N, C-alpha and C positions, 0 to 999 in steps of 0.2 A: 491624333484623333482623341477626343474625350472618352474616358473610360465608360461613362454612362451610355454613350452611343454604341460602343462595342458590346456592352453587356446586353443591351436590348436586341442587337442584331443576332447574337449567338444564343439568346435565352432558350429559344424553341429547339435548339440543336443539342443542348446539354442533356446528357443521359446519366451515366454512373461514373464514379471516380476511376474505375478500372478501364473504362471505355473512352472517356473524353480525350480529345487531342490537346496538345499543348497550344495555348493561346497567349501571345505576347502583345504588348502595346507600347508604342513609342509616341511620346507627346509631340505636338506640332513644333515646339521650340527646340526639339532634338536635345533635350537635357537628360531625359530618363527613359530607360527601357524597363517595362514592368511585366513581371510574371503574373498573368491574370487567371489562368486555369491550368489544372493538371501539372502543378509544379513538380511533383515527384514522379509519379508513374508515367506521365506524358513527357517528362524531361524538360518542362518549361523553365524550371529554376536554372538548370545547367545551361540551357540555351540562352537564357537571359544574361548570365555571366559572360558567356562567349561573345555574344553580340555587343554587350557593354564594353568589353575589352577591345573589340575590333573597331567599334564606332566611337570609342572614347566617351561613352555616356555613363550615367550613374545607374547601376542595377538596383531595382526595387523588388525585394523578396519579402513576402508577409507571412509565409507559413511558419507556424510557431516553433517547430523544431529547428529551422534554419535561423530564425531570429534569436533563439536562445543558444545557438552554437551547438545544437545536438543533432543526432541523425535519426531520421524516421524509419520505421519498419519497412515502408514501401520503397524507400530509397535503398535499403539493404537488399531487398528483393530485386530491384532493378539492377544494382551493381552485380548481383550474382546471376543475372539473366534468368531469374526464377519467377515463379508464379505464386501469388499469395493465396492461402487457403480461403480466407474470408476477410473482408475489409473491416468488419466490426472489431475483431480481435486485434487486427493490426493497429487500428485506431486506439484501442485500449492500452496496448503495450507502448505505443508511441507516447501516449499521455504520461505513462510512468517515466519514460526517458526524459521527456520535457520537464517534468516536475522534479527531476533530480533523484528519482528512486533507482534502485539497483535492478538491472535487467541482465540476465545471463543469455548467452547464445549456446544452444545445444547443437553440437556439430558431429559429423561422423566420427567413429571411434578412433580413427587414425589421426584426428586433429585434437590436440590437447589444449585446454584452457586452464591456466594455473590458478586463477581466482575461483575458489570454491565456496565463498561466502554465500549466505542465503540471499535470495533475490526476491524482488517484488513481482517479477514477471520473467517469462522465458520466450526465446525465439527458437523454434526447432527447424533446423535445416536438414532435410533428408529427401532422397528420391524414392523411399519406400512407401508403398500404399498402406500397409499395415505395420505398425511398430509396436513391439512389446514394451510396455513401460509399467512402472509401479510408483506409488507415492508413499513416502515415509513421513509420519507425523512425529516430530521430536516432542518428547515429554519435558517441556521446559517453561511452561507457563504456571506461575503461582497466583492463585486468586486470594487476595486479602479481603475479608468480608466482615462488615459490622452491621448490626441490625437492631431494631427495637425489640423489647421483650415480647415474647409470644408471637413473633412473626411466623406465618405459616410457611411450611416447606414449599408449597406450590408457588408462593409469591417469590421466594428466594430463587427457585429454579427458573422462573420467568425472568427475573432480573439478571441472572447469570446469562441466560440465552440472549437476552436483548443486548447486554453489554458486549458479549462476544460477537454477535452479528454486526453490531454497530461499528466495531473496530476490526472487522474482517479477520477474526481469529476463530480457530476450530476447537471445539470441545475435546477432540481427540488428543490435542496437545497439552491439555491441562494436567499438571503433575500432581497437584494437591491443593487443598484449601487451608487457609490459616485464619485464625480469629483470636480475640483476646480472652484471657482466662475467665473473666466474668461471664463469658458466653459458653463456657465449657459444657453446661447442661442445657443449652437452648435447644429444645427438642426439634423445632422446625429446621434449624440449621443442621442438626445431626441427621435428621431424616433426608434432607436434601443432599447432603454429602454422601450418605449411604446409597441413595438412589443413583447417584452418578458413579458409584463404585470408586470413590476417591477416599484418601485419608484426610483427616482433620487435624491439623497441628495447632496446638494451643500455645500462645505466647503470653508470658507473664507481663503484668502492668509495670513491674520494676524494669524489665528489659525495654519496654516501650518508652518509658520516661527518659531513658538514656539517649534516645535518638529522635524523640517527637518534635524537637525544635526544628528539624529539617523540613517539617511538613506544616501545612495550613491546619491550625487547630480550632477547636470549638469550645467555648466557655460552657455551653450546655452539656456537652459530652464529658468535660472534665468534672463538672458538678455532679454528674450522675455516676460515673465509674472511676474517676480519679486520674484519667489520662485525657489529653487533648485531641488525640487522633487514634484511629483503629486500623482501618483497611490498608493504608499505606505502610505504616511501620510493621504490621504483622506480615505483610507480603515480603518486605525486605528482609526481616529477621528470619523468616522461614526459608529463605533462598540461600544459594551459595554466596550471594553478594557480588557475583561476577556477571553483571548484566545491566539491564536498564528497565525503567518503568515504560510500559506501553500505554497504560491508562493510569494516571495519577489518582483520581477519585471521581467516580460517577455516582449519582444518587438516584435511587429508584424506590419511591414511596417508603421511606424509612429504612432502606437498605443501602449501604455504601459498598462499592466494589472497586478495588484497585487490581491491576494486573502487572506483574513483574516478569520479565523475560530473562531467563538465565541464558548465558552464552553457551552455545553448543560446542562441545569438544571437537576439535578438528582432527581428522585422520588423513594421513598422506599415503 
């Protein structure tokens, strides 16, 4: 049967992802068996593979996690014979998995997971209604900042907030701010850093010149202050150097911001 006919037949019966039944389709030529609805929670994908194996047909699976060779959160839930708390968060975490980002599974305390690296998302497996938990923000983000002369503190604060929000980073993890020596007495920057209760590290232009070739430079900046880049080199030079850039350089109305993430020390 054509997929269009099947879709029209079942359209009025489709409800929500967690309630829909598995719907499979086999073409009239008996070449393909297609998982059409409820691939994970309804078990359509697994049933498709089983039927394809029995009938010697080609299984057709289109869910993104399966196509990319990854596992979806709802599949994990099904395998555990468990219930999802909500579909939206399951979808969000599955997207992280599909996009190759790191996701950890938080299991009961008697089950140990050896990989303790930072993750982009978590799956919590527990039968407890109320779970005590806390969150720790590592102080491992260095903000490298360059700005035009007489830039106002509120403009710098807005730029920092926008940059962090855009890149899904929390202000609580900012360790310090760094800038070039020519901006040492830039009052707007000083006031902004003071408002954030952070320290301001000053990097000399001589130090910047040693590494500035690593970064995209500006003839205009070099003409004005003698170095070709500010935010990126000062962020790197004020860090431990053991980490990576999360934000190379973003511009906000005369303000440039770079964010360097220092690697967190691991404890066993």
